[in-house]
N, C-alpha and C positions, 0 to 999 in steps of 0.2 A: 215585534217581537216574535210573532205568530210565524211570519211569514218566512225570517229569513232560518230559521231551527231547521225544514227541510232544504231549502236552496244550499246550508254545508253542511248536511250527511247527506241530500241523494247525489246526481251527481258533479254538479260544483264540487263537492267536496274533494271526487277523485280528481279532478284537475286539478286543483290546485296541489293536492299532492301528486300526483303527476309533474306538474310545474318545479314545482320547487325541489324534486328527487334531479329534473332533466338540467336547473338552473345549481344542483349541488356538485352532479358531474362536470360539467361542463367547468366549473369552475374551482373542479381539482378537491376539492371536499370529495369523493367518492371514488374510490377509482377500481377497475375490472378485475377480476381473477388475471387476465392475460399483465394484465402491465407489470401484475406482483409477481407473475414468473419470470418476463422479464427482467426484473430487477432482480430476482433470485437465480437466476443464467448471471448478467454483469458481475452477480455479487461474486459469483467463485469462480468466474475467468482474473475477475482483480483476485483473488485472494492467490490462486493457481501463478499472479503475474508479482504478488508479493514474496511467493515466497520463494523463487527462479530466483528476484533479485537479491535477495538474502544468502537466496546459495554463492550468489556473485559478487558479497561483500563480505563471505565470509572466504573461499578465496583466495580473494585481494591483498585480507587480511592475514590470514595463510603463507602466501607470494612473498609481505614484504616480511614476517618474518622469517621466513628460510633465509630470503636477500639478507636478510640482517645474521645473521648467525654464521653464513657461507662472506660477506663482508669483516666479522671478525673476527673469524679464523683465518682468513687469508694472511688479515696484521702480523698476527700470533707465529705466525710460520714467520713470514718476513722481521718480526723482530725479533726468533730466532734466529736467524742465516746471520741476523746483523751481528748478532753476540756471538755466535761462533767466528766469523772472522774477524772480530775483534773489532769492529763498525759503532761510531755513534755517530749521532745526528749530523755535530759539525764536521765528521770528516775519519776519516783513519786514526787511532791512538798509536801516541811514539812511546 
């Protein structure tokens, strides 16, 4: 036991720590600052894309609402014109 303790606390201990650090990094358990920066940039890009998609969806919903209002107005105008002329769906009144 006396010969193992200096080996562990000496140069072999440093090699073990270095090997453990390399293994953790290569296995994906440790990440570098560059990787975190890359992920942060990617997240910012995705947030921008998500915001533009939300705007597009909102515009499409607004367009659908306006189209429905326009169709309703045209139907009302058409119904009023039929009423003024004395027309029904079956044909002219007699």
